[in-house]
KEKE-3310 file (N, C-alpha, C; in steps of 0.2 Angstrom, whole numbers, plus 5000, padded with zeros to 4 digits):
npx = (5004:5003:5010:5000:4999:4999:4995:4993:5000:5012:5028:5040:5038:5035:5047:5057:5052:5055:5068:5078:5091:5091:5080:5085:5096:5091:5083:5092:5099:5089:5086:5099:5101:5091:5095:5106:5100:5092:5095:5093:5082:5065:5055:5063:5068:5057:5053:5065:5064:5054:5058:5070:5069:5063:5072:5082:5074:5072:5085:5089:5079:5082:5095:5092:5084:5093:5102:5095:5093:5106:5107:5098:5102:5114:5109:5101:5111:5118:5109:5108:5121:5121:5111:5118:5129:5122:5121:5134:5135:5124:5128:5138:5131:5124:5134:5138:5127:5126:5135:5128:5116:5112:5111:5101:5092:5077:5077:5085:5078:5067:5072:5076:5065:5062:5074:5088:5082:5071:5080:5088:5081:5068:5058:5065:5059:5054:5065:5070:5060:5062:5074:5070:5060:5069:5076:5065:5062:5074:5073:5073:5083:5097:5108:5110:5113:5124:5126:5114:5115:5123:5115:5105:5111:5114:5101:5096:5104:5100:5086:5088:5094:5084:5073:5078:5081:5068:5063:5071:5067:5054:5057:5064:5054:5045:5054:5056:5044:5044:5054:5049:5038:5044:5050:5039:5034:5044:5044:5031:5032:5042:5034:5025:5033:5037:5025:5024:5035:5033:5022:5027:5037:5029:5030:5042:5046:5057:5067:5065:5071:5084:5082:5079:5084:5082:5089:5094:5083:5077:5086:5090:5100:5111:5128:5137:5140:5138:5141:5139:5144:5142:5154:5160:5149:5138:5133:5121:5126:5122:5110:5112:5111:5123:5127:5138:5146:5158:5168:5166:5170:5174:5176:5183:5183:5189:5184:5187:5197:5195:5197:5189:5178:5173:5160:5150:5134:5120:5108:5100:5103:5114:5130:5148:5159:5173:5178:5183:5185:5197:5199:5211:5212:5208:5211:5210:5205:5204:5194:5189:5172:5170:5180:5174:5165:5153:5146:5136:5127:5126:5120:5120:5129:5139:5146:5158:5162:5177:5183:5184:5179:5178:5168:5164:5166:5162:5165:5158:5160:5153:5161)
npy = (4994:5011:5025:5037:5054:5072:5089:5097:5094:5097:5098:5100:5098:5084:5079:5081:5075:5067:5070:5080:5087:5088:5096:5108:5110:5112:5123:5133:5134:5139:5151:5158:5159:5167:5178:5183:5189:5198:5212:5218:5213:5215:5205:5194:5199:5200:5187:5182:5188:5182:5168:5168:5169:5157:5147:5149:5147:5133:5127:5131:5124:5111:5110:5111:5099:5089:5092:5089:5075:5070:5074:5066:5053:5053:5055:5043:5034:5037:5033:5019:5015:5016:5006:4995:4994:4991:4978:4977:4989:4986:4975:4981:4990:4980:4973:4983:4984:4972:4972:4977:4971:4954:4942:4933:4939:4948:4961:4963:4955:4963:4974:4968:4960:4953:4948:4951:4953:4964:4975:4972:4966:4968:4983:5000:5009:5001:4997:5009:5011:5001:5005:5016:5011:5004:5014:5020:5010:5009:5021:5030:5024:5024:5017:5014:5026:5031:5023:5025:5038:5036:5027:5036:5046:5039:5035:5048:5051:5042:5046:5059:5056:5048:5056:5067:5060:5057:5070:5074:5065:5070:5083:5080:5075:5086:5095:5087:5089:5102:5104:5097:5105:5117:5112:5110:5122:5129:5122:5126:5139:5139:5133:5143:5154:5148:5149:5163:5166:5159:5165:5178:5175:5170:5169:5165:5152:5145:5153:5152:5141:5142:5146:5135:5119:5106:5094:5090:5088:5078:5068:5066:5074:5070:5069:5064:5061:5051:5051:5047:5051:5054:5054:5070:5076:5085:5085:5086:5088:5091:5102:5116:5127:5135:5138:5145:5149:5154:5148:5134:5118:5105:5088:5081:5066:5057:5044:5037:5036:5047:5065:5076:5090:5102:5113:5128:5134:5145:5140:5125:5120:5126:5131:5127:5139:5151:5148:5134:5118:5106:5089:5076:5060:5046:5053:5062:5077:5091:5106:5123:5127:5139:5140:5134:5143:5156:5154:5161:5165:5155:5140:5127:5113:5106:5093:5090:5079:5079:5070:5062:5049:5041:5035:5044:5045:5050:5055:5066:5074:5082:5092)
npz = (5000:4996:5003:5011:5007:5010:5006:5016:5027:5039:5033:5039:5053:5052:5046:5057:5068:5083:5082:5088:5086:5072:5070:5075:5067:5054:5057:5061:5049:5041:5048:5047:5033:5030:5037:5030:5019:5025:5026:5014:5009:5012:5015:5018:5030:5038:5039:5046:5058:5064:5065:5072:5087:5089:5086:5095:5107:5106:5106:5119:5126:5123:5128:5142:5144:5141:5151:5163:5161:5163:5176:5182:5180:5187:5201:5202:5202:5213:5224:5221:5224:5238:5240:5235:5244:5256:5263:5269:5276:5285:5292:5299:5307:5315:5321:5330:5338:5343:5353:5363:5364:5365:5351:5353:5361:5367:5365:5354:5344:5343:5336:5324:5318:5307:5302:5290:5279:5275:5273:5262:5252:5240:5235:5232:5241:5251:5257:5262:5271:5280:5286:5292:5301:5310:5316:5323:5332:5339:5346:5360:5366:5376:5376:5364:5357:5350:5339:5333:5328:5317:5309:5307:5299:5288:5284:5281:5270:5261:5259:5254:5241:5236:5235:5227:5216:5211:5209:5199:5189:5187:5183:5172:5164:5162:5156:5144:5138:5136:5127:5116:5113:5110:5098:5089:5089:5082:5070:5065:5063:5053:5043:5041:5037:5025:5018:5017:5010:4998:4993:4991:4981:4970:4957:4954:4962:4964:4970:4983:4988:4993:5006:5014:5019:5010:5007:5020:5027:5020:5020:5033:5039:5030:5027:5018:5001:4987:4970:4953:4936:4919:4905:4900:4906:4917:4935:4948:4965:4978:4986:4996:5009:5019:5037:5040:5028:5022:5030:5029:5026:5013:5009:4995:4985:4972:4964:4953:4937:4929:4928:4939:4941:4952:4956:4960:4957:4954:4950:4947:4934:4930:4922:4922:4929:4929:4942:4950:4958:4954:4954:4954:4946:4957:4969:4984:4991:5002:5003:5005:5004:4998:4988:4977:4972:4975:4990:4996:4987:4977:4978:4973:4972:4960:4949:4937:4924:4916:4907:4891:4889:4900:4913:4927:4945:4962:4979:4990:5005:5019:5030)
capx = (5000:5007:5010:4996:5002:4994:4999:4991:5004:5018:5034:5046:5037:5036:5054:5061:5049:5060:5075:5079:5097:5090:5076:5089:5100:5087:5080:5098:5100:5083:5087:5105:5100:5087:5099:5110:5097:5088:5097:5091:5075:5060:5052:5068:5069:5051:5053:5070:5062:5049:5061:5076:5068:5061:5078:5085:5070:5073:5092:5088:5075:5085:5100:5089:5082:5099:5105:5091:5094:5112:5106:5094:5106:5118:5105:5099:5117:5120:5105:5110:5127:5119:5108:5124:5133:5118:5123:5140:5132:5119:5132:5142:5126:5122:5140:5138:5121:5127:5139:5124:5111:5114:5106:5095:5088:5071:5078:5088:5073:5063:5075:5077:5060:5062:5081:5091:5078:5068:5085:5091:5076:5062:5059:5069:5055:5053:5072:5070:5055:5065:5079:5066:5057:5074:5077:5059:5063:5079:5069:5077:5088:5103:5114:5111:5113:5129:5124:5108:5117:5126:5110:5101:5114:5113:5094:5095:5107:5095:5080:5090:5095:5078:5069:5081:5080:5061:5062:5074:5062:5048:5060:5065:5047:5043:5059:5055:5038:5046:5058:5044:5033:5048:5051:5033:5033:5049:5041:5025:5035:5045:5029:5022:5038:5037:5019:5025:5040:5030:5017:5031:5040:5025:5031:5049:5046:5064:5071:5064:5074:5090:5080:5077:5089:5078:5093:5095:5076:5076:5091:5091:5107:5116:5134:5142:5136:5141:5138:5142:5143:5145:5159:5159:5143:5138:5128:5120:5128:5117:5108:5112:5114:5127:5126:5145:5148:5165:5173:5163:5175:5171:5181:5181:5186:5188:5184:5189:5203:5193:5197:5182:5178:5167:5159:5144:5130:5114:5103:5102:5106:5120:5136:5154:5162:5180:5180:5181:5191:5198:5202:5214:5209:5209:5214:5206:5207:5199:5194:5184:5167:5171:5184:5170:5161:5150:5141:5131:5122:5126:5118:5120:5136:5139:5152:5158:5167:5181:5185:5180:5177:5178:5163:5167:5162:5165:5162:5159:5159:5153:5165)
capy = (5000:5017:5030:5043:5061:5078:5095:5101:5091:5101:5094:5102:5094:5077:5077:5082:5071:5063:5071:5088:5090:5089:5102:5114:5111:5115:5129:5137:5135:5144:5158:5161:5161:5173:5184:5185:5193:5203:5219:5220:5210:5215:5198:5190:5202:5198:5179:5181:5191:5177:5162:5169:5167:5150:5143:5150:5143:5126:5126:5131:5119:5104:5110:5109:5092:5085:5093:5085:5068:5069:5074:5060:5047:5054:5053:5036:5030:5038:5028:5012:5014:5015:5000:4990:4994:4990:4972:4978:4994:4983:4971:4986:4992:4974:4972:4988:4983:4965:4973:4979:4966:4947:4940:4929:4943:4951:4968:4962:4953:4969:4978:4965:4955:4949:4948:4956:4953:4970:4980:4970:4963:4972:4989:5005:5012:4996:4997:5015:5010:4996:5009:5021:5007:5002:5020:5021:5004:5011:5026:5034:5019:5028:5013:5014:5033:5032:5019:5028:5044:5033:5025:5042:5049:5034:5036:5055:5051:5038:5050:5064:5053:5045:5062:5071:5056:5058:5076:5074:5062:5075:5089:5078:5074:5093:5097:5084:5092:5109:5104:5095:5111:5121:5110:5111:5130:5131:5120:5130:5146:5138:5132:5150:5158:5145:5152:5170:5167:5157:5171:5184:5173:5165:5168:5161:5149:5142:5157:5151:5135:5143:5147:5128:5114:5100:5088:5088:5085:5072:5063:5066:5076:5067:5072:5061:5060:5048:5053:5045:5056:5052:5058:5077:5078:5088:5082:5090:5084:5093:5109:5117:5134:5133:5143:5148:5147:5156:5143:5127:5114:5099:5083:5078:5060:5055:5036:5034:5040:5053:5071:5079:5097:5104:5121:5131:5138:5148:5136:5118:5118:5131:5129:5128:5145:5151:5146:5127:5114:5100:5083:5071:5053:5042:5058:5065:5084:5095:5113:5127:5128:5146:5139:5132:5148:5161:5150:5165:5166:5149:5135:5121:5111:5102:5090:5089:5074:5082:5065:5061:5042:5037:5036:5047:5043:5054:5055:5072:5074:5089:5092)
capz = (5000:4995:5009:5010:5007:5010:5005:5022:5032:5039:5031:5044:5059:5050:5045:5063:5073:5087:5080:5090:5083:5065:5070:5077:5061:5048:5060:5061:5042:5039:5051:5045:5026:5030:5040:5025:5015:5029:5026:5008:5007:5018:5016:5022:5037:5042:5041:5050:5065:5066:5066:5076:5094:5090:5086:5102:5112:5105:5108:5126:5129:5122:5133:5149:5144:5141:5158:5167:5160:5166:5183:5184:5180:5193:5207:5203:5203:5220:5228:5219:5227:5244:5240:5234:5250:5262:5267:5273:5281:5290:5296:5304:5312:5319:5325:5336:5342:5347:5359:5369:5365:5361:5345:5355:5366:5365:5362:5347:5340:5342:5331:5318:5319:5300:5300:5286:5272:5274:5271:5256:5247:5238:5231:5236:5246:5256:5261:5266:5277:5285:5290:5297:5307:5314:5320:5328:5337:5344:5350:5365:5370:5377:5375:5356:5355:5345:5332:5330:5324:5311:5305:5305:5294:5282:5281:5278:5263:5256:5258:5249:5235:5233:5233:5222:5210:5209:5207:5193:5184:5185:5179:5165:5160:5161:5151:5138:5135:5134:5121:5111:5112:5106:5091:5085:5087:5077:5063:5063:5060:5046:5038:5040:5033:5018:5014:5015:5004:4991:4991:4988:4975:4967:4950:4954:4968:4965:4974:4990:4990:4997:5013:5017:5017:5009:5008:5027:5029:5016:5021:5040:5040:5027:5026:5013:4995:4981:4963:4946:4931:4913:4902:4898:4908:4924:4939:4954:4971:4983:4986:5003:5012:5026:5042:5040:5021:5021:5033:5028:5022:5010:5007:4988:4984:4966:4964:4946:4934:4926:4932:4940:4943:4957:4956:4963:4953:4957:4948:4946:4927:4929:4919:4925:4928:4930:4948:4952:4960:4950:4958:4949:4947:4963:4974:4989:4993:5007:5001:5007:5000:4994:4982:4972:4970:4980:4993:4998:4982:4973:4983:4970:4971:4954:4947:4930:4922:4911:4903:4885:4888:4906:4918:4934:4952:4967:4986:4993:5012:5022:5036)
cpx = (5004:5005:5006:5000:4997:4998:4997:4995:5011:5024:5040:5045:5038:5043:5059:5058:5054:5067:5077:5085:5095:5085:5080:5094:5097:5084:5086:5099:5095:5084:5093:5104:5096:5090:5103:5107:5092:5089:5094:5084:5070:5057:5057:5069:5063:5051:5059:5068:5057:5052:5066:5075:5066:5067:5081:5081:5071:5080:5092:5085:5078:5091:5098:5087:5088:5103:5101:5092:5101:5111:5103:5098:5111:5115:5103:5106:5119:5115:5107:5117:5126:5115:5114:5128:5129:5120:5129:5138:5128:5123:5136:5137:5125:5128:5140:5132:5122:5131:5135:5119:5113:5109:5100:5090:5082:5072:5081:5083:5068:5065:5075:5072:5060:5070:5084:5086:5075:5073:5088:5087:5070:5063:5063:5065:5054:5060:5072:5065:5058:5070:5075:5063:5063:5076:5071:5060:5068:5076:5074:5082:5095:5109:5115:5112:5118:5128:5118:5110:5120:5120:5106:5104:5114:5106:5093:5098:5103:5089:5082:5091:5089:5074:5071:5080:5073:5060:5065:5070:5057:5051:5061:5059:5045:5048:5058:5049:5039:5050:5054:5040:5038:5050:5045:5032:5038:5046:5035:5027:5038:5040:5026:5026:5038:5031:5021:5030:5037:5026:5021:5034:5036:5026:5038:5050:5053:5068:5070:5068:5080:5088:5079:5081:5085:5082:5094:5088:5075:5080:5093:5098:5112:5122:5139:5137:5140:5138:5142:5140:5146:5150:5157:5151:5144:5132:5127:5122:5124:5116:5108:5114:5117:5126:5133:5148:5155:5170:5171:5168:5172:5177:5179:5186:5184:5189:5186:5195:5201:5194:5190:5183:5172:5166:5152:5140:5124:5108:5105:5105:5111:5126:5142:5156:5170:5183:5178:5187:5191:5202:5204:5211:5212:5213:5208:5209:5202:5200:5189:5178:5167:5175:5180:5166:5159:5145:5135:5125:5121:5126:5118:5127:5135:5146:5152:5164:5171:5184:5181:5176:5175:5172:5166:5162:5166:5161:5163:5156:5159:5156:5162)
cpy = (5006:5022:5036:5050:5066:5084:5099:5098:5095:5097:5095:5098:5086:5075:5077:5078:5066:5064:5079:5091:5092:5096:5108:5115:5115:5122:5134:5139:5140:5151:5161:5163:5167:5179:5187:5190:5199:5210:5222:5218:5211:5209:5194:5192:5200:5191:5178:5183:5185:5170:5162:5166:5160:5145:5143:5146:5135:5124:5126:5126:5112:5104:5108:5102:5088:5085:5089:5078:5066:5069:5068:5054:5047:5052:5046:5032:5031:5033:5021:5010:5013:5008:4994:4989:4992:4984:4973:4983:4991:4979:4975:4988:4986:4972:4977:4986:4976:4966:4975:4974:4959:4946:4937:4933:4946:4957:4968:4960:4959:4973:4975:4959:4950:4948:4953:4957:4960:4975:4978:4967:4968:4979:4994:5008:5007:4996:5003:5014:5006:5000:5013:5017:5005:5008:5021:5016:5006:5017:5030:5030:5022:5024:5012:5021:5034:5029:5022:5034:5041:5031:5031:5045:5045:5035:5043:5055:5047:5042:5056:5061:5051:5051:5066:5067:5057:5065:5077:5071:5067:5080:5086:5077:5081:5096:5094:5087:5098:5109:5101:5101:5116:5119:5111:5118:5132:5128:5124:5136:5145:5137:5139:5154:5155:5148:5159:5171:5165:5162:5176:5182:5168:5164:5164:5158:5146:5146:5156:5145:5136:5144:5140:5123:5107:5094:5086:5085:5079:5066:5062:5068:5073:5071:5070:5059:5056:5049:5050:5050:5054:5056:5064:5079:5082:5085:5086:5085:5085:5100:5111:5124:5132:5139:5148:5146:5148:5151:5136:5124:5107:5094:5080:5072:5058:5047:5033:5038:5046:5059:5074:5086:5099:5111:5122:5135:5141:5145:5129:5116:5123:5128:5131:5135:5145:5148:5139:5124:5107:5095:5078:5064:5050:5047:5060:5072:5087:5102:5116:5127:5134:5145:5136:5137:5153:5157:5154:5166:5160:5143:5128:5119:5105:5099:5089:5084:5077:5077:5064:5054:5039:5039:5039:5045:5047:5053:5062:5072:5081:5088:5097)
cpz = (5000:5001:5007:5011:5007:5010:5012:5028:5033:5038:5036:5050:5057:5049:5052:5069:5077:5085:5082:5087:5075:5065:5071:5071:5056:5051:5059:5053:5039:5041:5048:5038:5026:5032:5034:5020:5018:5028:5019:5006:5013:5019:5020:5029:5041:5044:5046:5057:5068:5069:5072:5084:5094:5090:5093:5107:5112:5107:5116:5129:5128:5127:5140:5149:5145:5148:5163:5167:5163:5173:5186:5185:5186:5200:5208:5205:5211:5225:5227:5223:5235:5245:5240:5241:5257:5266:5271:5278:5287:5294:5301:5309:5317:5324:5331:5341:5346:5353:5365:5370:5361:5356:5348:5360:5363:5362:5355:5342:5338:5336:5324:5318:5312:5298:5295:5280:5271:5271:5265:5251:5246:5235:5236:5242:5252:5260:5265:5272:5282:5289:5295:5302:5312:5319:5325:5333:5342:5349:5354:5369:5370:5375:5368:5353:5349:5339:5329:5326:5317:5306:5303:5299:5287:5279:5278:5271:5258:5254:5253:5242:5232:5231:5228:5215:5207:5206:5200:5187:5182:5181:5172:5161:5158:5155:5144:5134:5133:5127:5115:5108:5108:5099:5087:5084:5082:5070:5061:5060:5054:5041:5036:5036:5026:5014:5012:5010:4998:4989:4988:4981:4971:4960:4949:4960:4969:4970:4981:4993:4994:5005:5017:5014:5016:5009:5015:5029:5026:5018:5028:5041:5037:5026:5021:5007:4990:4975:4958:4941:4925:4910:4899:4900:4915:4928:4945:4960:4976:4983:4994:5004:5018:5030:5041:5033:5020:5024:5032:5023:5019:5008:5000:4987:4977:4966:4958:4943:4930:4930:4933:4943:4947:4957:4959:4958:4957:4955:4946:4939:4925:4926:4923:4924:4929:4937:4950:4955:4956:4954:4953:4951:4953:4968:4978:4991:4998:5005:5005:5002:4995:4988:4976:4969:4975:4984:4996:4993:4977:4978:4980:4969:4965:4953:4940:4928:4916:4906:4897:4885:4894:4911:4925:4940:4957:4974:4988:5001:5015:5029:5041)
residu = (MET:SER:LYS:LYS:ARG:SER:ILE:PHE:LYS:ASN:PRO:PHE:GLU:ALA:ALA:THR:ARG:GLY:ASN:TYR:PRO:LEU:ALA:ILE:PHE:ILE:GLY:LYS:GLN:HIS:ARG:ASP:SER:LEU:PHE:ILE:ASP:SER:ALA:THR:SER:PRO:ILE:ALA:LYS:THR:CYS:TYR:ASP:LEU:ILE:ALA:SER:LYS:VAL:THR:ASN:LEU:GLU:THR:ALA:GLU:GLY:ASP:PHE:LEU:SER:GLN:LYS:ASP:LYS:GLN:GLY:GLY:LYS:VAL:ALA:THR:PHE:LYS:GLU:LEU:GLU:THR:GLY:MET:PRO:ILE:THR:LEU:ASP:GLU:TRP:GLN:THR:GLU:ILE:LYS:HIS:VAL:TYR:LYS:VAL:GLU:SER:ILE:GLU:TYR:ASN:VAL:LEU:PHE:PRO:ASN:GLY:ASN:ALA:PRO:PHE:THR:ILE:GLY:LYS:GLN:GLN:HIS:LYS:MET:ASP:ALA:VAL:GLN:THR:LEU:LEU:LYS:SER:ILE:GLY:ALA:ASP:ALA:SER:LEU:ALA:THR:ILE:LYS:ILE:VAL:ILE:GLN:ALA:PHE:TYR:ASP:ALA:MET:THR:LEU:ALA:PHE:ASN:THR:LYS:ASP:THR:SER:LYS:LYS:SER:THR:TYR:ASN:ASP:SER:MET:ALA:VAL:GLU:PHE:ALA:ARG:LYS:GLU:LEU:CYS:ASP:VAL:MET:GLU:GLY:ASN:PHE:GLY:LYS:LEU:ILE:ASP:PHE:TYR:TYR:LYS:THR:PRO:MET:PHE:VAL:ALA:LYS:TYR:TYR:ASP:GLU:ALA:ALA:MET:ARG:ARG:LYS:LEU:GLN:LYS:SER:PHE:ILE:VAL:SER:VAL:ASN:PRO:MET:LYS:THR:LYS:ASN:VAL:PHE:THR:ARG:THR:PHE:ALA:ASN:PRO:ASP:THR:GLN:GLU:LEU:GLN:PHE:THR:ASN:LEU:THR:THR:ALA:PRO:LEU:ARG:PHE:PHE:LEU:THR:ASP:ILE:ARG:THR:GLY:VAL:ILE:SER:LEU:LEU:TYR:ILE:GLU:VAL:PRO:GLY:MET:ALA:THR:VAL:THR:ARG:LEU:LEU:SER:ASN:CYS:GLY:ASP:PRO:ALA:THR:GLN:THR:PHE:LEU:LYS:VAL:MET:ASN:ALA:ASP:LEU:HIS:THR:LEU:GLY:LYS:CYS:ARG:VAL:LYS:VAL:LEU)
# end
């Protein structure tokens, strides 16, 4: 059965569902490409003003979410360490208590009516309850005042670890809701901006392409591209607007003996200009994107096979 599609479905929300890094990536690309034109294009300035805060909100929300996950993991580990050491800790308590009351005595059996089981078996809450019950059983017994201080300190540590763990879980849940809300808000604004830009460029809709990284959405942040190109032909490698085009580096690998030339154009069918990178057969080079053309205005990266007879094949990796 073919997958149902709808023009009324937000493509940005669908592409980034469950993938916050991708949402941030395409949001920043959209924001930064609009910023480049915002000084000269009123529609770009309008769209930039709408998206800028949404990108910041999502980055902040994701940071808070990841921070809470780290905290939660730490607190759970702290409580587990107390649990793991409980048998040894309990033995130390019992050793001190045995100096006061014999194991067969009524007093000792009142303190440990079910032996060690309540302290070492069962849920975390049950183990905490066992320690609390022991403290209550000791009560005001002056002969056990010293060991009671030790037990009380251990119980306080258990309570702190347990309560902070649960608070972290709640905070993690709240932050996960916040980051999801921020993602959807970002996607809603990107969809709204798409409508505004299409309305403005309705006669030349291809001009809107530079404001959206379709390749990233479609390939889930694909960074490596393999392309085959026939002799004396050109082929599109990818279309992408980069946040920092002047410093963006690419790695070009020629997988055949045919010399290949890489260049940027402003349209998909654009022809090679005087500025290009030539990669010899079976060679790998790393160059700035700007060595291929002007990445601010030329967003199509193309490859030309300069050989008359040999099929060309290359790999381009975004660094």
